[in-house]
C-alpha positions in Angstrom: 3.0 80.7 12.6 2.4 84.5 12.8 4.5 85.5 15.8 3.6 89.1 15.4 0.0 88.4 16.3 0.8 85.9 19.2 1.3 86.4 22.9 4.4 84.3 23.0 7.7 85.8 24.2 11.2 84.9 23.2 13.4 83.7 26.0 17.1 83.9 25.3 20.3 83.1 27.1 20.5 86.8 28.1 17.3 86.6 30.1 18.9 86.9 33.5 22.1 88.0 35.2 23.8 86.9 38.4 22.9 89.4 41.2 26.5 89.2 42.5 28.9 89.2 39.5 26.5 90.2 36.7 27.3 87.1 34.7 24.7 86.2 32.0 22.7 83.1 33.1 21.1 80.6 30.7 17.6 79.3 31.1 17.6 75.7 32.1 16.5 73.3 29.4 16.7 75.6 26.4 18.6 78.4 24.8 16.0 79.9 22.5 12.4 79.0 22.7 9.1 80.6 22.1 7.1 80.2 25.3 4.0 81.9 26.8 5.5 81.8 30.4 6.2 85.0 32.3 9.9 85.6 32.5 9.8 85.3 36.3 8.6 81.7 35.9 11.7 80.6 34.0 14.4 78.8 36.0 18.0 79.8 35.2 21.3 78.2 35.9 23.1 79.0 39.0 26.2 81.1 38.8 29.4 79.6 40.1 30.9 82.8 41.6 31.8 82.5 45.2 28.9 84.7 46.6 26.3 82.9 44.5 27.6 79.5 45.6 27.2 80.6 49.3 23.8 82.1 48.6 22.5 78.9 47.0 24.0 76.8 49.7 22.0 78.7 52.3 18.9 78.7 50.1 19.0 75.0 49.7 19.4 74.4 53.4 16.5 76.7 54.1 14.3 74.8 51.6 15.3 71.5 53.1 14.4 72.7 56.6 11.0 73.8 55.3 10.4 70.5 53.7 11.5 68.7 56.8 9.2 70.7 59.0 6.3 70.3 56.7 6.9 66.5 56.7 7.0 66.2 60.5 4.1 68.6 61.1 2.0 66.5 58.7 2.8 63.4 60.8 2.1 65.3 64.0 -1.3 66.4 62.8 -2.2 62.8 62.0 -1.2 61.3 65.4 -2.3 64.0 67.8 -6.1 64.5 68.2 -5.5 67.8 70.0 -2.7 70.4 70.1 0.4 68.5 71.2 1.1 71.2 73.7 -1.8 71.3 76.2 -3.5 74.6 76.7 -2.7 74.7 80.4 1.0 74.4 79.5 1.1 77.0 76.7 1.1 79.9 79.2 4.3 78.8 80.9 7.4 80.9 80.2 10.7 81.9 81.6 9.4 85.4 82.4 7.1 83.8 85.0 9.4 81.0 86.1 10.7 83.0 89.0 7.3 82.5 90.7 8.1 78.8 90.6 11.9 78.6 90.8 13.6 81.1 93.0 17.1 80.3 91.7 17.6 82.8 88.9 21.0 81.2 88.0 19.2 78.0 87.0 16.7 79.9 85.0 19.4 81.9 83.2 21.3 78.6 82.4 18.1 77.1 81.0 17.5 80.2 78.8 21.0 80.0 77.4 20.5 76.3 76.7 17.2 77.0 74.9 18.7 79.9 72.9 21.5 77.6 71.7 18.9 75.0 70.7 17.0 77.6 68.7 20.1 78.5 66.9 20.8 74.7 66.3 24.1 75.1 68.1 23.4 72.8 71.1 24.3 69.2 70.3 23.9 68.0 73.9 20.8 67.2 76.0 19.7 68.1 79.4 18.5 66.1 82.4 16.5 68.1 85.0 16.6 66.2 88.2 14.6 66.9 91.3 12.1 65.5 93.8 8.3 65.8 93.5 7.1 69.4 93.9 10.2 71.1 92.4 8.4 72.0 89.2 10.7 70.1 86.8 7.9 69.9 84.3 7.3 73.6 84.5 10.9 74.4 83.6 10.9 71.9 80.7 7.7 73.4 79.3 9.3 76.9 79.4 12.1 75.5 77.2 9.4 74.0 74.9 7.3 77.2 74.6 10.4 79.4 73.9 11.4 77.1 71.1 7.9 76.8 69.7 7.7 80.6 69.6 10.6 80.5 67.2 8.8 78.0 64.9 10.8 75.0 66.2 9.1 71.6 66.3 9.0 70.4 69.9 7.3 67.3 71.3 6.8 66.8 75.0 5.6 63.4 76.2 5.8 60.9 78.9 7.5 57.6 77.9 4.3 55.7 77.9 2.7 58.2 75.5 5.5 57.8 73.0 5.1 54.0 73.2 1.3 54.5 72.7 1.9 56.5 69.6 4.1 53.8 68.2 1.5 51.1 69.0 -1.3 53.2 67.4 0.6 53.3 64.2 0.0 49.5 63.8 -3.7 50.4 63.1 -3.1 53.2 60.6 -2.5 52.6 57.0 -0.8 55.9 56.4 1.9 55.6 59.0 4.4 53.0 60.1 6.3 52.4 63.3 9.4 53.5 61.4 7.8 56.9 60.6 6.8 57.5 64.3 10.3 56.6 65.5 11.8 58.9 62.8 9.5 61.7 64.0 10.6 61.5 67.6 14.2 61.0 66.5 14.4 64.1 64.4 12.2 66.9 65.7 14.0 69.9 66.9 13.5 69.1 70.5 12.1 66.0 72.3 11.2 66.3 76.0 10.5 63.2 78.0 8.8 64.1 81.2 9.0 62.3 84.5 11.2 59.6 83.0 11.5 56.4 85.0 8.2 56.7 86.7 6.3 54.2 84.5 6.5 50.4 84.1 7.6 49.7 80.6 8.1 46.4 78.8 11.4 45.4 77.3 9.9 46.0 73.8 9.0 49.6 74.9 12.4 50.2 76.4 14.1 49.1 73.1 12.0 51.6 71.2 12.9 54.4 73.6 16.5 53.4 73.4 16.4 53.6 69.6 14.8 57.1 69.7 17.3 58.4 72.3 20.4 56.9 70.6 19.2 58.2 67.2 19.0 61.8 68.6 22.5 61.3 70.1 23.8 60.1 66.7 22.0 63.0 64.9 23.4 65.5 67.4 19.9 66.7 68.3 19.1 67.8 71.9 16.8 66.1 74.3 15.4 67.2 77.7 14.5 64.7 80.3 12.9 65.4 83.7 13.2 62.7 86.4 13.2 62.3 90.1 15.8 59.5 90.0 19.6 59.6 89.9 21.6 57.3 87.6 21.5 54.3 89.8 17.9 54.7 90.8 16.9 55.1 87.1 18.6 51.9 86.1 16.6 50.2 88.9 13.3 51.8 87.8 13.8 50.8 84.1 15.0 47.3 84.7 12.7 44.4 83.9 12.9 42.0 86.9 16.6 41.0 87.0 17.4 42.1 83.5 19.2 45.4 83.7 20.9 45.4 80.2 18.6 47.6 78.2 18.1 49.9 81.3 21.9 50.4 81.6 22.2 51.1 77.8 19.5 53.8 78.0 21.0 55.5 81.0 24.5 55.2 79.6 23.6 57.0 76.3 21.6 59.6 78.3 24.7 60.2 80.5 26.9 60.6 77.4 24.6 63.1 75.6 23.2 65.1 78.5 24.3 67.6 81.1 22.6 67.5 84.4 20.8 70.2 86.5 19.6 69.5 90.0 16.9 71.8 91.3 17.1 70.6 94.8 20.7 71.4 95.3 23.2 73.5 93.5 23.5 72.9 89.8 25.5 69.8 88.9 27.5 69.3 85.8 29.7 66.8 84.2 32.9 68.8 84.3 32.7 72.4 83.1 30.9 75.5 84.3 30.4 77.7 81.2 27.7 77.5 78.5 29.7 79.6 76.1 31.4 76.4 74.7 28.1 74.4 74.7 28.3 73.2 78.2 25.6 74.0 80.7 26.5 75.7 84.0 
């Protein structure tokens, strides 16, 4: 072969250096090879210096996050006919929340909670409790929109809508019940609105329990709005005299969530500071 008259380049083990320690890096898969690839297309070994290790660790996490988001957005696009956040709700934000909720302390605590969720530092969930007319949904949507602005995947549904999506998967070749449950279990934020206000079967409650407990195990936050306290919620979710699954759902919610009441002063489990991942 007449190499002088060809467009091939010689790639050697001196083709790249570590940007941190200047160590020579070998191309992966060969030492010396005549190839017609641009040098920038060749993949080189990763350096084992401390700074390079940290760089590649962060790089890999970022790539995993991109792949995860792409996977879940693809599923979302296949199960939602319209934008999963309704147009009417897209304009809700914390800046305008004072028009609805006069308690700025509550709003500030919700903003802190949301910021921690955006930074993936909030492992707990939140229950927003209040009677009808206290705009629980409005405040939950403010959380959703603030996170969506930061490219987080947020799904906001009523319990029955989640169950409908699972049922619809039975008629779709491309998706399975497991994939739908995985989606709700792993998106950045799941908001269940007006929880306890719908009649659900035991089968449906078992699916909801699986999603909520998965998020608890995965240390992913959840926001629940409801007009019912703990005892009332168990009663609302119970099937006739069978309270077992209802008690399990409420128990795991109580374990993973802090509570805010927007009819009285803010209520908590024990603490009063968000700096250590507790809410008000």
